[in-house]
Backbone and ligand atoms as CSV (ligand in chain L), in Angstrom:
chain,resi,resn,atom,element,x,y,z
A,1,MET,N,N,94.992,84.714,70.849
A,1,MET,CA,C,96.171,85.534,70.574
A,1,MET,C,C,97.276,84.646,70.004
A,2,LYS,N,N,97.759,85.014,68.801
A,2,LYS,CA,C,98.734,84.148,68.111
A,2,LYS,C,C,100.166,84.443,68.541
A,3,LYS,N,N,101.072,83.582,68.080
A,3,LYS,CA,C,102.491,83.808,68.329
A,3,LYS,C,C,102.955,85.009,67.495
A,4,LEU,N,N,103.929,85.742,68.037
A,4,LEU,CA,C,104.328,86.989,67.386
A,4,LEU,C,C,105.767,86.965,66.928
A,5,ASN,N,N,106.030,87.736,65.861
A,5,ASN,CA,C,107.412,87.857,65.388
A,5,ASN,C,C,107.673,89.295,64.974
A,6,GLY,N,N,108.894,89.552,64.563
A,6,GLY,CA,C,109.208,90.835,63.937
A,6,GLY,C,C,109.537,91.922,64.931
A,7,ASN,N,N,109.766,93.145,64.412
A,7,ASN,CA,C,110.248,94.243,65.256
A,7,ASN,C,C,109.155,95.222,65.645
A,8,LYS,N,N,107.938,94.966,65.180
A,8,LYS,CA,C,106.863,95.918,65.475
A,8,LYS,C,C,106.553,95.958,66.959
A,9,LYS,N,N,106.109,97.127,67.446
A,9,LYS,CA,C,105.736,97.206,68.862
A,9,LYS,C,C,104.499,96.348,69.125
A,10,ILE,N,N,104.503,95.716,70.271
A,10,ILE,CA,C,103.407,94.809,70.595
A,10,ILE,C,C,102.359,95.559,71.432
A,11,ASN,N,N,101.104,95.403,71.038
A,11,ASN,CA,C,100.022,96.075,71.776
A,11,ASN,C,C,99.724,95.343,73.076
A,12,ILE,N,N,99.767,96.066,74.166
A,12,ILE,CA,C,99.400,95.443,75.441
A,12,ILE,C,C,98.269,96.239,76.108
A,13,ALA,N,N,97.587,95.585,77.048
A,13,ALA,CA,C,96.553,96.261,77.846
A,13,ALA,C,C,96.988,96.210,79.307
A,14,ILE,N,N,96.687,97.276,80.041
A,14,ILE,CA,C,96.965,97.270,81.476
A,14,ILE,C,C,95.631,97.316,82.210
A,15,PHE,N,N,95.449,96.436,83.170
A,15,PHE,CA,C,94.222,96.398,83.974
A,15,PHE,C,C,94.525,96.983,85.356
A,16,ILE,N,N,93.733,97.948,85.773
A,16,ILE,CA,C,93.963,98.578,87.080
A,16,ILE,C,C,92.649,98.662,87.879
A,17,SER,N,N,92.806,98.981,89.171
A,17,SER,CA,C,91.631,99.270,89.997
A,17,SER,C,C,91.863,100.497,90.869
A,18,GLY,N,N,93.110,100.895,91.046
A,18,GLY,CA,C,93.410,101.919,92.051
A,18,GLY,C,C,94.329,103.015,91.570
A,19,LYS,N,N,95.411,103.227,92.351
A,19,LYS,CA,C,96.170,104.451,92.116
A,19,LYS,C,C,97.037,104.446,90.850
A,20,GLY,N,N,97.396,103.292,90.356
A,20,GLY,CA,C,98.002,103.225,89.025
A,20,GLY,C,C,99.450,103.685,88.922
A,21,SER,N,N,100.225,103.557,90.005
A,21,SER,CA,C,101.626,103.987,89.887
A,21,SER,C,C,102.398,103.051,88.954
A,22,ASN,N,N,102.064,101.765,88.948
A,22,ASN,CA,C,102.704,100.848,87.999
A,22,ASN,C,C,102.300,101.187,86.561
A,23,LEU,N,N,101.029,101.551,86.393
A,23,LEU,CA,C,100.568,101.951,85.062
A,23,LEU,C,C,101.375,103.158,84.577
A,24,ASN,N,N,101.474,104.181,85.418
A,24,ASN,CA,C,102.200,105.396,85.051
A,24,ASN,C,C,103.642,105.065,84.671
A,25,ASN,N,N,104.230,104.195,85.458
A,25,ASN,CA,C,105.607,103.800,85.217
A,25,ASN,C,C,105.744,103.056,83.873
A,26,LEU,N,N,104.793,102.181,83.587
A,26,LEU,CA,C,104.858,101.433,82.319
A,26,LEU,C,C,104.590,102.352,81.120
A,27,ILE,N,N,103.732,103.345,81.323
A,27,ILE,CA,C,103.484,104.311,80.227
A,27,ILE,C,C,104.800,105.019,79.889
A,28,LYS,N,N,105.479,105.489,80.946
A,28,LYS,CA,C,106.742,106.205,80.703
A,28,LYS,C,C,107.737,105.293,79.993
A,29,TYR,N,N,107.794,104.054,80.456
A,29,TYR,CA,C,108.727,103.098,79.868
A,29,TYR,C,C,108.386,102.842,78.399
A,30,SER,N,N,107.070,102.759,78.113
A,30,SER,CA,C,106.646,102.434,76.743
A,30,SER,C,C,107.037,103.531,75.756
A,31,LYS,N,N,107.245,104.739,76.273
A,31,LYS,CA,C,107.577,105.855,75.377
A,31,LYS,C,C,109.066,105.909,75.050
A,32,LYS,N,N,109.860,105.067,75.705
A,32,LYS,CA,C,111.289,105.025,75.388
A,32,LYS,C,C,111.483,104.422,74.003
A,33,LYS,N,N,112.546,104.896,73.340
A,33,LYS,CA,C,112.795,104.504,71.951
A,33,LYS,C,C,112.848,102.981,71.770
A,34,ASN,N,N,113.501,102.305,72.695
A,34,ASN,CA,C,113.717,100.871,72.489
A,34,ASN,C,C,112.634,99.981,73.073
A,35,SER,N,N,111.562,100.592,73.580
A,35,SER,CA,C,110.554,99.736,74.229
A,35,SER,C,C,109.883,98.842,73.179
A,36,LYS,N,N,109.538,97.651,73.615
A,36,LYS,CA,C,108.989,96.668,72.671
A,36,LYS,C,C,107.461,96.728,72.615
A,37,PHE,N,N,106.857,97.583,73.428
A,37,PHE,CA,C,105.392,97.533,73.515
A,37,PHE,C,C,104.750,98.916,73.449
A,38,ARG,N,N,103.466,98.885,73.086
A,38,ARG,CA,C,102.628,100.079,73.109
A,38,ARG,C,C,101.422,99.762,73.997
A,39,ILE,N,N,101.098,100.634,74.923
A,39,ILE,CA,C,99.905,100.389,75.754
A,39,ILE,C,C,98.709,100.902,74.964
A,40,ASN,N,N,97.927,99.979,74.432
A,40,ASN,CA,C,96.855,100.388,73.516
A,40,ASN,C,C,95.494,100.375,74.196
A,41,LEU,N,N,95.464,99.948,75.463
A,41,LEU,CA,C,94.180,99.910,76.182
A,41,LEU,C,C,94.423,99.865,77.685
A,42,ILE,N,N,93.621,100.662,78.397
A,42,ILE,CA,C,93.629,100.594,79.864
A,42,ILE,C,C,92.225,100.189,80.292
A,43,ILE,N,N,92.164,99.146,81.100
A,43,ILE,CA,C,90.869,98.661,81.604
A,43,ILE,C,C,90.827,98.914,83.098
A,44,SER,N,N,89.703,99.449,83.575
A,44,SER,CA,C,89.518,99.571,85.028
A,44,SER,C,C,88.117,99.085,85.389
A,45,ASN,N,N,88.016,98.388,86.493
A,45,ASN,CA,C,86.695,97.976,86.977
A,45,ASN,C,C,86.098,99.089,87.834
A,46,ASN,N,N,86.901,100.139,88.072
A,46,ASN,CA,C,86.505,101.170,89.018
A,46,ASN,C,C,86.601,102.534,88.332
A,47,ALA,N,N,85.434,103.164,88.154
A,47,ALA,CA,C,85.397,104.448,87.444
A,47,ALA,C,C,86.162,105.515,88.203
A,48,LYS,N,N,86.332,105.287,89.526
A,48,LYS,CA,C,87.004,106.321,90.330
A,48,LYS,C,C,88.487,106.022,90.537
A,49,ALA,N,N,89.009,105.003,89.875
A,49,ALA,CA,C,90.427,104.662,90.061
A,49,ALA,C,C,91.296,105.878,89.724
A,50,LYS,N,N,92.166,106.236,90.668
A,50,LYS,CA,C,93.024,107.410,90.429
A,50,LYS,C,C,93.900,107.209,89.198
A,51,GLY,N,N,94.268,105.956,88.960
A,51,GLY,CA,C,95.145,105.655,87.825
A,51,GLY,C,C,94.563,106.089,86.482
A,52,LEU,N,N,93.244,106.238,86.415
A,52,LEU,CA,C,92.621,106.608,85.136
A,52,LEU,C,C,93.062,107.995,84.667
A,53,ARG,N,N,93.550,108.810,85.633
A,53,ARG,CA,C,93.989,110.153,85.201
A,53,ARG,C,C,95.177,110.056,84.234
A,54,TYR,N,N,95.956,108.975,84.342
A,54,TYR,CA,C,97.082,108.821,83.403
A,54,TYR,C,C,96.569,108.542,81.999
A,55,ALA,N,N,95.440,107.817,81.923
A,55,ALA,CA,C,94.842,107.554,80.619
A,55,ALA,C,C,94.443,108.883,79.977
A,56,SER,N,N,93.882,109.793,80.777
A,56,SER,CA,C,93.478,111.094,80.230
A,56,SER,C,C,94.708,111.924,79.893
A,57,LYS,N,N,95.666,111.951,80.835
A,57,LYS,CA,C,96.877,112.758,80.620
A,57,LYS,C,C,97.566,112.396,79.297
A,58,TYR,N,N,97.669,111.112,79.026
A,58,TYR,CA,C,98.390,110.674,77.821
A,58,TYR,C,C,97.441,110.322,76.671
A,59,LYS,N,N,96.156,110.696,76.836
A,59,LYS,CA,C,95.155,110.462,75.777
A,59,LYS,C,C,95.175,109.017,75.271
A,60,MET,N,N,94.998,108.107,76.199
A,60,MET,CA,C,95.055,106.693,75.838
A,60,MET,C,C,93.661,106.080,75.809
A,61,ASN,N,N,93.538,104.957,75.098
A,61,ASN,CA,C,92.248,104.256,75.071
A,61,ASN,C,C,91.972,103.683,76.449
A,62,LYS,N,N,90.784,103.942,76.965
A,62,LYS,CA,C,90.427,103.353,78.260
A,62,LYS,C,C,88.977,102.879,78.239
A,63,ARG,N,N,88.712,101.854,79.015
A,63,ARG,CA,C,87.354,101.352,79.148
A,63,ARG,C,C,87.103,101.020,80.615
A,64,ILE,N,N,85.946,101.461,81.118
A,64,ILE,CA,C,85.551,101.120,82.490
A,64,ILE,C,C,84.620,99.912,82.377
A,65,ILE,N,N,84.889,98.898,83.153
A,65,ILE,CA,C,84.085,97.681,83.066
A,65,ILE,C,C,83.237,97.535,84.323
A,66,ASN,N,N,81.930,97.412,84.103
A,66,ASN,CA,C,81.010,97.183,85.216
A,66,ASN,C,C,81.078,95.702,85.603
A,67,TYR,N,N,81.466,95.460,86.834
A,67,TYR,CA,C,81.709,94.091,87.265
A,67,TYR,C,C,80.556,93.484,88.062
A,68,SER,N,N,79.353,94.088,87.948
A,68,SER,CA,C,78.258,93.511,88.739
A,68,SER,C,C,77.903,92.109,88.226
A,69,ASN,N,N,78.267,91.841,86.976
A,69,ASN,CA,C,78.062,90.506,86.423
A,69,ASN,C,C,79.355,90.110,85.709
A,70,ILE,N,N,80.065,89.135,86.264
A,70,ILE,CA,C,81.405,88.811,85.749
A,70,ILE,C,C,81.379,88.295,84.315
A,71,LYS,N,N,80.315,87.537,83.967
A,71,LYS,CA,C,80.211,87.009,82.588
A,71,LYS,C,C,80.138,88.144,81.581
A,72,LYS,N,N,79.261,89.117,81.915
A,72,LYS,CA,C,79.110,90.272,81.014
A,72,LYS,C,C,80.402,91.070,80.982
A,73,ALA,N,N,80.996,91.236,82.177
A,73,ALA,CA,C,82.232,92.029,82.272
A,73,ALA,C,C,83.287,91.438,81.351
A,74,GLU,N,N,83.456,90.118,81.431
A,74,GLU,CA,C,84.502,89.481,80.619
A,74,GLU,C,C,84.145,89.464,79.128
A,75,LYS,N,N,82.839,89.458,78.851
A,75,LYS,CA,C,82.414,89.533,77.447
A,75,LYS,C,C,82.887,90.867,76.844
A,76,TYR,N,N,82.682,91.943,77.603
A,76,TYR,CA,C,83.121,93.258,77.132
A,76,TYR,C,C,84.641,93.342,77.059
A,77,ILE,N,N,85.306,92.778,78.062
A,77,ILE,CA,C,86.781,92.812,78.036
A,77,ILE,C,C,87.277,92.122,76.758
A,78,ASN,N,N,86.724,90.953,76.465
A,78,ASN,CA,C,87.097,90.226,75.244
A,78,ASN,C,C,86.910,91.081,73.995
A,79,LEU,N,N,85.779,91.754,73.971
A,79,LEU,CA,C,85.454,92.616,72.833
A,79,LEU,C,C,86.513,93.692,72.635
A,80,TYR,N,N,86.884,94.348,73.758
A,80,TYR,CA,C,87.851,95.449,73.677
A,80,TYR,C,C,89.261,94.931,73.365
A,81,LEU,N,N,89.581,93.755,73.883
A,81,LEU,CA,C,90.912,93.195,73.596
A,81,LEU,C,C,91.046,92.966,72.091
A,82,ASN,N,N,89.960,92.503,71.471
A,82,ASN,CA,C,89.966,92.298,70.012
A,82,ASN,C,C,90.041,93.620,69.281
A,83,LYS,N,N,89.172,94.541,69.702
A,83,LYS,CA,C,89.104,95.844,69.029
A,83,LYS,C,C,90.464,96.532,68.993
A,84,PHE,N,N,91.188,96.438,70.115
A,84,PHE,CA,C,92.468,97.155,70.196
A,84,PHE,C,C,93.667,96.239,69.915
A,85,ASN,N,N,93.367,95.060,69.395
A,85,ASN,CA,C,94.421,94.146,68.928
A,85,ASN,C,C,95.476,93.859,70.006
A,86,ILE,N,N,94.989,93.513,71.187
A,86,ILE,CA,C,95.871,93.319,72.352
A,86,ILE,C,C,96.484,91.920,72.344
A,87,LYS,N,N,97.808,91.863,72.536
A,87,LYS,CA,C,98.525,90.582,72.508
A,87,LYS,C,C,98.931,90.109,73.904
A,88,LEU,N,N,98.931,91.028,74.861
A,88,LEU,CA,C,99.360,90.651,76.216
A,88,LEU,C,C,98.652,91.549,77.231
A,89,ILE,N,N,98.254,90.948,78.349
A,89,ILE,CA,C,97.555,91.698,79.403
A,89,ILE,C,C,98.457,91.802,80.618
A,90,CYS,N,N,98.609,93.022,81.152
A,90,CYS,CA,C,99.374,93.208,82.388
A,90,CYS,C,C,98.419,93.656,83.481
A,91,LEU,N,N,98.311,92.869,84.528
A,91,LEU,CA,C,97.503,93.282,85.667
A,91,LEU,C,C,98.402,94.126,86.572
A,92,ALA,N,N,97.897,95.292,86.980
A,92,ALA,CA,C,98.709,96.175,87.827
A,92,ALA,C,C,97.795,96.748,88.903
A,93,GLY,N,N,97.630,95.983,89.979
A,93,GLY,CA,C,96.724,96.421,91.037
A,93,GLY,C,C,95.269,96.216,90.643
A,94,PHE,N,N,95.008,95.222,89.782
A,94,PHE,CA,C,93.629,94.921,89.377
A,94,PHE,C,C,93.018,94.021,90.448
A,95,MET,N,N,91.928,94.492,91.067
A,95,MET,CA,C,91.410,93.820,92.259
A,95,MET,C,C,90.283,92.827,91.981
A,96,LYS,N,N,90.044,92.529,90.721
A,96,LYS,CA,C,89.018,91.531,90.400
A,96,LYS,C,C,89.699,90.229,89.994
A,97,ILE,N,N,89.012,89.127,90.294
A,97,ILE,CA,C,89.567,87.826,89.924
A,97,ILE,C,C,89.020,87.428,88.560
A,98,LEU,N,N,89.907,87.116,87.643
A,98,LEU,CA,C,89.469,86.706,86.302
A,98,LEU,C,C,89.007,85.249,86.355
A,99,SER,N,N,88.010,84.923,85.532
A,99,SER,CA,C,87.479,83.556,85.569
A,99,SER,C,C,88.488,82.569,84.985
A,100,LYS,N,N,88.328,81.307,85.361
A,100,LYS,CA,C,89.185,80.245,84.863
A,100,LYS,C,C,89.133,80.193,83.324
A,101,ASN,N,N,87.930,80.329,82.784
A,101,ASN,CA,C,87.761,80.318,81.323
A,101,ASN,C,C,88.589,81.384,80.648
A,102,PHE,N,N,88.475,82.592,81.206
A,102,PHE,CA,C,89.181,83.737,80.631
A,102,PHE,C,C,90.690,83.496,80.682
A,103,ILE,N,N,91.159,83.050,81.854
A,103,ILE,CA,C,92.601,82.840,82.039
A,103,ILE,C,C,93.107,81.749,81.099
A,104,ASN,N,N,92.340,80.677,80.966
A,104,ASN,CA,C,92.772,79.589,80.080
A,104,ASN,C,C,92.789,80.022,78.619
A,105,LYS,N,N,91.847,80.889,78.269
A,105,LYS,CA,C,91.798,81.378,76.885
A,105,LYS,C,C,93.069,82.164,76.544
A,106,PHE,N,N,93.572,82.913,77.523
A,106,PHE,CA,C,94.753,83.750,77.283
A,106,PHE,C,C,95.990,83.188,77.986
A,107,LYS,N,N,96.065,81.887,78.022
A,107,LYS,CA,C,97.163,81.211,78.735
A,107,LYS,C,C,98.537,81.739,78.283
A,108,GLY,N,N,99.352,82.122,79.261
A,108,GLY,CA,C,100.699,82.619,78.921
A,108,GLY,C,C,100.691,84.049,78.421
A,109,LYS,N,N,99.517,84.684,78.408
A,109,LYS,CA,C,99.401,86.035,77.860
A,109,LYS,C,C,98.864,87.017,78.905
A,110,ILE,N,N,98.812,86.587,80.176
A,110,ILE,CA,C,98.402,87.506,81.251
A,110,ILE,C,C,99.480,87.461,82.326
A,111,ILE,N,N,100.002,88.638,82.688
A,111,ILE,CA,C,100.985,88.665,83.774
A,111,ILE,C,C,100.519,89.614,84.880
A,112,ASN,N,N,101.076,89.415,86.059
A,112,ASN,CA,C,100.640,90.191,87.227
A,112,ASN,C,C,101.843,90.538,88.079
A,113,ILE,N,N,101.720,91.637,88.826
A,113,ILE,CA,C,102.759,91.952,89.815
A,113,ILE,C,C,102.148,91.833,91.206
A,114,HIS,N,N,102.906,91.177,92.091
A,114,HIS,CA,C,102.402,90.940,93.444
A,114,HIS,C,C,103.470,91.392,94.454
A,115,PRO,N,N,103.039,92.091,95.516
A,115,PRO,CA,C,104.029,92.669,96.436
A,115,PRO,C,C,104.505,91.706,97.519
A,116,SER,N,N,105.004,90.543,97.131
A,116,SER,CA,C,105.631,89.635,98.094
A,116,SER,C,C,106.558,88.711,97.330
A,117,LEU,N,N,107.314,87.931,98.079
A,117,LEU,CA,C,108.176,86.932,97.451
A,117,LEU,C,C,107.357,85.658,97.276
A,118,LEU,N,N,106.581,85.607,96.221
A,118,LEU,CA,C,105.765,84.393,95.973
A,118,LEU,C,C,106.689,83.178,95.887
A,119,PRO,N,N,106.284,82.007,96.329
A,119,PRO,CA,C,104.923,81.618,96.706
A,119,PRO,C,C,104.517,82.027,98.128
A,120,LYS,N,N,105.382,82.796,98.817
A,120,LYS,CA,C,104.970,83.237,100.156
A,120,LYS,C,C,104.032,84.444,100.052
A,121,TYR,N,N,103.094,84.526,100.948
A,121,TYR,CA,C,102.201,85.680,101.096
A,121,TYR,C,C,101.378,86.002,99.845
A,122,LYS,N,N,100.629,84.998,99.406
A,122,LYS,CA,C,99.642,85.238,98.347
A,122,LYS,C,C,98.516,86.077,98.936
A,123,GLY,N,N,97.715,86.681,98.092
A,123,GLY,CA,C,96.523,87.386,98.577
A,123,GLY,C,C,96.807,88.801,99.053
A,124,LEU,N,N,95.930,89.295,99.923
A,124,LEU,CA,C,95.958,90.715,100.316
A,124,LEU,C,C,96.801,90.954,101.578
A,125,ASN,N,N,97.002,92.228,101.892
A,125,ASN,CA,C,97.688,92.684,103.123
A,125,ASN,C,C,99.037,92.013,103.355
A,126,THR,N,N,99.790,91.865,102.285
A,126,THR,CA,C,101.068,91.146,102.398
A,126,THR,C,C,102.009,91.824,103.384
A,127,HIS,N,N,102.117,93.170,103.319
A,127,HIS,CA,C,103.157,93.841,104.114
A,127,HIS,C,C,102.917,93.686,105.616
A,128,SER,N,N,101.663,93.828,106.055
A,128,SER,CA,C,101.414,93.687,107.496
A,128,SER,C,C,101.635,92.243,107.932
A,129,ARG,N,N,101.307,91.271,107.093
A,129,ARG,CA,C,101.524,89.862,107.474
A,129,ARG,C,C,103.014,89.544,107.553
A,130,VAL,N,N,103.769,90.090,106.602
A,130,VAL,CA,C,105.216,89.869,106.577
A,130,VAL,C,C,105.863,90.427,107.851
A,131,ILE,N,N,105.446,91.632,108.244
A,131,ILE,CA,C,106.024,92.274,109.440
A,131,ILE,C,C,105.596,91.517,110.697
A,132,LYS,N,N,104.333,91.165,110.756
A,132,LYS,CA,C,103.823,90.427,111.913
A,132,LYS,C,C,104.576,89.112,112.102
A,133,ASN,N,N,104.930,88.475,111.011
A,133,ASN,CA,C,105.636,87.194,111.097
A,133,ASN,C,C,107.144,87.349,111.267
A,134,LYS,N,N,107.574,88.625,111.437
A,134,LYS,CA,C,109.000,88.906,111.641
A,134,LYS,C,C,109.896,88.290,110.561
A,135,GLU,N,N,109.448,88.413,109.328
A,135,GLU,CA,C,110.273,87.937,108.216
A,135,GLU,C,C,111.509,88.818,108.083
A,136,ARG,N,N,112.576,88.299,107.558
A,136,ARG,CA,C,113.783,89.117,107.336
A,136,ARG,C,C,113.776,89.741,105.939
A,137,PHE,N,N,113.059,89.100,105.025
A,137,PHE,CA,C,113.034,89.604,103.652
A,137,PHE,C,C,111.607,89.671,103.119
A,138,SER,N,N,111.384,90.604,102.219
A,138,SER,CA,C,110.155,90.577,101.431
A,138,SER,C,C,110.546,91.016,100.019
A,139,GLY,N,N,109.573,91.466,99.238
A,139,GLY,CA,C,109.928,91.875,97.885
A,139,GLY,C,C,108.729,91.882,96.975
A,140,CYS,N,N,108.982,91.683,95.692
A,140,CYS,CA,C,107.884,91.665,94.728
A,140,CYS,C,C,108.172,90.645,93.639
A,141,THR,N,N,107.100,90.208,93.008
A,141,THR,CA,C,107.183,89.129,92.017
A,141,THR,C,C,106.321,89.469,90.811
A,142,VAL,N,N,106.864,89.273,89.620
A,142,VAL,CA,C,106.015,89.308,88.417
A,142,VAL,C,C,105.857,87.864,87.954
A,143,HIS,N,N,104.610,87.472,87.731
A,143,HIS,CA,C,104.337,86.067,87.398
A,143,HIS,C,C,103.230,85.954,86.350
A,144,PHE,N,N,103.214,84.817,85.675
A,144,PHE,CA,C,102.092,84.539,84.772
A,144,PHE,C,C,100.859,84.272,85.616
A,145,VAL,N,N,99.704,84.629,85.090
A,145,VAL,CA,C,98.456,84.404,85.828
A,145,VAL,C,C,97.915,83.027,85.463
A,146,SER,N,N,97.627,82.245,86.499
A,146,SER,CA,C,97.015,80.927,86.308
A,146,SER,C,C,95.709,80.930,87.100
A,147,PRO,N,N,94.854,79.923,86.877
A,147,PRO,CA,C,93.553,79.968,87.557
A,147,PRO,C,C,93.657,79.995,89.095
A,148,LYS,N,N,94.764,79.512,89.640
A,148,LYS,CA,C,94.920,79.555,91.097
A,148,LYS,C,C,95.572,80.882,91.490
A,149,LEU,N,N,94.977,81.585,92.443
A,149,LEU,CA,C,95.402,82.944,92.795
A,149,LEU,C,C,96.895,83.045,93.135
A,150,ASP,N,N,97.585,83.979,92.481
A,150,ASP,CA,C,99.005,84.282,92.752
A,150,ASP,C,C,99.898,83.046,92.699
A,151,SER,N,N,99.587,82.115,91.811
A,151,SER,CA,C,100.324,80.845,91.799
A,151,SER,C,C,100.991,80.500,90.473
A,152,GLY,N,N,100.859,81.349,89.463
A,152,GLY,CA,C,101.440,81.021,88.145
A,152,GLY,C,C,102.959,81.109,88.149
A,153,LYS,N,N,103.547,80.670,87.038
A,153,LYS,CA,C,105.012,80.603,86.897
A,153,LYS,C,C,105.654,81.991,87.121
A,154,ILE,N,N,106.720,81.998,87.909
A,154,ILE,CA,C,107.388,83.263,88.226
A,154,ILE,C,C,108.276,83.704,87.058
A,155,ILE,N,N,108.170,84.995,86.710
A,155,ILE,CA,C,108.989,85.556,85.618
A,155,ILE,C,C,110.236,86.215,86.216
A,156,LEU,N,N,110.037,87.132,87.155
A,156,LEU,CA,C,111.162,87.764,87.855
A,156,LEU,C,C,110.730,88.122,89.273
A,157,GLN,N,N,111.725,88.210,90.137
A,157,GLN,CA,C,111.441,88.515,91.541
A,157,GLN,C,C,112.553,89.415,92.080
A,158,LYS,N,N,112.206,90.341,92.966
A,158,LYS,CA,C,113.226,91.170,93.616
A,158,LYS,C,C,113.046,91.073,95.136
A,159,LYS,N,N,114.157,90.792,95.800
A,159,LYS,CA,C,114.123,90.581,97.252
A,159,LYS,C,C,114.689,91.817,97.954
A,160,ILE,N,N,114.054,92.253,99.022
A,160,ILE,CA,C,114.654,93.331,99.819
A,160,ILE,C,C,114.625,92.939,101.291
A,161,ARG,N,N,115.544,93.557,102.060
A,161,ARG,CA,C,115.637,93.236,103.486
A,161,ARG,C,C,114.626,94.077,104.271
A,162,ILE,N,N,113.965,93.467,105.246
A,162,ILE,CA,C,113.036,94.219,106.107
A,162,ILE,C,C,113.882,94.973,107.144
A,163,GLN,N,N,113.540,96.241,107.378
A,163,GLN,CA,C,114.291,97.003,108.379
A,163,GLN,C,C,113.567,96.997,109.715
A,164,LYS,N,N,114.358,97.245,110.779
A,164,LYS,CA,C,113.803,97.136,112.151
A,164,LYS,C,C,112.573,98.009,112.353
A,165,ASN,N,N,112.641,99.238,111.809
A,165,ASN,CA,C,111.530,100.176,112.054
A,165,ASN,C,C,110.494,100.162,110.922
A,166,ASP,N,N,110.476,99.108,110.112
A,166,ASP,CA,C,109.513,99.077,109.001
A,166,ASP,C,C,108.066,98.969,109.489
A,167,SER,N,N,107.216,99.828,108.950
A,167,SER,CA,C,105.766,99.683,109.150
A,167,SER,C,C,105.244,99.157,107.813
A,168,PRO,N,N,103.998,98.648,107.779
A,168,PRO,CA,C,103.458,98.197,106.495
A,168,PRO,C,C,103.539,99.295,105.420
A,169,ASP,N,N,103.303,100.553,105.834
A,169,ASP,CA,C,103.355,101.660,104.871
A,169,ASP,C,C,104.742,101.891,104.309
A,170,LYS,N,N,105.702,101.920,105.245
A,170,LYS,CA,C,107.089,102.161,104.819
A,170,LYS,C,C,107.556,101.051,103.883
A,171,LEU,N,N,107.259,99.826,104.289
A,171,LEU,CA,C,107.674,98.675,103.494
A,171,LEU,C,C,107.010,98.715,102.118
A,172,SER,N,N,105.732,99.057,102.120
A,172,SER,CA,C,104.995,99.104,100.864
A,172,SER,C,C,105.623,100.131,99.913
A,173,ARG,N,N,106.042,101.288,100.465
A,173,ARG,CA,C,106.661,102.315,99.606
A,173,ARG,C,C,107.980,101.824,99.022
A,174,ARG,N,N,108.779,101.149,99.881
A,174,ARG,CA,C,110.081,100.658,99.388
A,174,ARG,C,C,109.891,99.565,98.336
A,175,ILE,N,N,108.894,98.723,98.578
A,175,ILE,CA,C,108.664,97.640,97.611
A,175,ILE,C,C,108.098,98.197,96.295
A,176,LEU,N,N,107.228,99.205,96.416
A,176,LEU,CA,C,106.645,99.800,95.202
A,176,LEU,C,C,107.754,100.345,94.278
A,177,LYS,N,N,108.778,100.955,94.889
A,177,LYS,CA,C,109.908,101.456,94.071
A,177,LYS,C,C,110.541,100.301,93.304
A,178,GLN,N,N,110.675,99.183,93.965
A,178,GLN,CA,C,111.263,98.005,93.306
A,178,GLN,C,C,110.318,97.463,92.238
A,179,GLU,N,N,109.010,97.539,92.510
A,179,GLU,CA,C,108.031,97.079,91.508
A,179,GLU,C,C,108.214,97.853,90.203
A,180,HIS,N,N,108.468,99.161,90.366
A,180,HIS,CA,C,108.598,100.009,89.174
A,180,HIS,C,C,109.842,99.662,88.363
A,181,LEU,N,N,110.828,99.075,88.995
A,181,LEU,CA,C,112.007,98.613,88.250
A,181,LEU,C,C,111.759,97.223,87.662
A,182,LEU,N,N,111.062,96.409,88.450
A,182,LEU,CA,C,110.903,95.000,88.065
A,182,LEU,C,C,109.913,94.776,86.916
A,183,TYR,N,N,108.786,95.517,86.951
A,183,TYR,CA,C,107.716,95.202,85.982
A,183,TYR,C,C,108.171,95.416,84.522
A,184,PRO,N,N,108.813,96.549,84.209
A,184,PRO,CA,C,109.265,96.708,82.819
A,184,PRO,C,C,110.274,95.635,82.414
A,185,ARG,N,N,111.154,95.246,83.318
A,185,ARG,CA,C,112.153,94.207,82.998
A,185,ARG,C,C,111.463,92.879,82.703
A,186,ALA,N,N,110.482,92.540,83.547
A,186,ALA,CA,C,109.770,91.271,83.379
A,186,ALA,C,C,108.966,91.289,82.074
A,187,LEU,N,N,108.363,92.422,81.804
A,187,LEU,CA,C,107.559,92.564,80.585
A,187,LEU,C,C,108.440,92.383,79.349
A,188,ASN,N,N,109.606,93.004,79.376
A,188,ASN,CA,C,110.566,92.852,78.280
A,188,ASN,C,C,110.927,91.398,78.066
A,189,LYS,N,N,111.152,90.733,79.186
A,189,LYS,CA,C,111.539,89.308,79.115
A,189,LYS,C,C,110.429,88.504,78.426
A,190,VAL,N,N,109.192,88.758,78.829
A,190,VAL,CA,C,108.065,88.010,78.252
A,190,VAL,C,C,107.910,88.351,76.771
A,191,LEU,N,N,108.013,89.637,76.436
A,191,LEU,CA,C,107.794,90.056,75.045
A,191,LEU,C,C,108.874,89.498,74.135
A,192,THR,N,N,110.064,89.354,74.644
A,192,THR,CA,C,111.152,88.797,73.834
A,192,THR,C,C,110.879,87.347,73.486
A,193,SER,N,N,110.144,86.677,74.366
A,193,SER,CA,C,109.935,85.246,74.115
A,193,SER,C,C,108.604,84.958,73.403
A,194,LEU,N,N,107.852,86.008,73.070
A,194,LEU,CA,C,106.545,85.764,72.411
A,194,LEU,C,C,106.734,85.306,70.959
L,1,LIG,C1,C,101.049,97.058,93.858
L,1,LIG,O1,O,101.637,96.941,95.113
L,1,LIG,C2,C,100.959,95.728,93.179
L,1,LIG,O2,O,102.012,94.866,93.507
L,1,LIG,C3,C,99.671,95.173,93.718
L,1,LIG,O3,O,98.813,96.274,93.813
L,1,LIG,C4,C,99.578,97.474,93.962
L,1,LIG,C5,C,99.168,98.400,92.853
L,1,LIG,O4,O,99.736,99.658,92.995
L,1,LIG,N1,N,99.169,94.102,92.885
L,1,LIG,P1,P,99.540,100.761,91.863
L,1,LIG,O5,O,98.045,100.913,91.632
L,1,LIG,O6,O,100.238,100.287,90.627
L,1,LIG,O7,O,100.153,102.020,92.423
């Protein structure tokens, strides 16, 4: 993927595995007059991902990737990224780990959203771990993807205070609202610097 210039909208791909609320939010954002990007491809490793309904609703290009063999899976992903002229990949609840080769090939061109204040609470079940550890704050982070899980350079982060009666579910809902504000802002920041 080469360096980009000019005022044309930039083609991006969103990778999902589940409910796709971030995807839906980014689709809405992309339709705004001043948005810098067009979502030209949705990739899911899961044919039953609820988020895929947004691809149908908005008649978008989508591809389901069979992940029983990661080499083959990434071969197809590469093919589709070329076909749809994708310049940037946004992971949004994508539950598969991309190979080191793949990540290095697209260095600086893959971003992810994670529901914690990275570098704290990498990995899964962040909200229950945060509550169990009696943290005072949590939040969400958009970061570049590097071969080490949830460890790439941070683009933007939003911090929120944990409330006394927070359950993992409640906290997750409050953080998700913040994710929907943060991801488009972070994406804009990255696209401006491409
Ligand atoms: C979000 O909490 C995101 O931070 C994490 O996975 C969840 C995806 O939610 N990586 P959704 O599928 O976008 O609703």
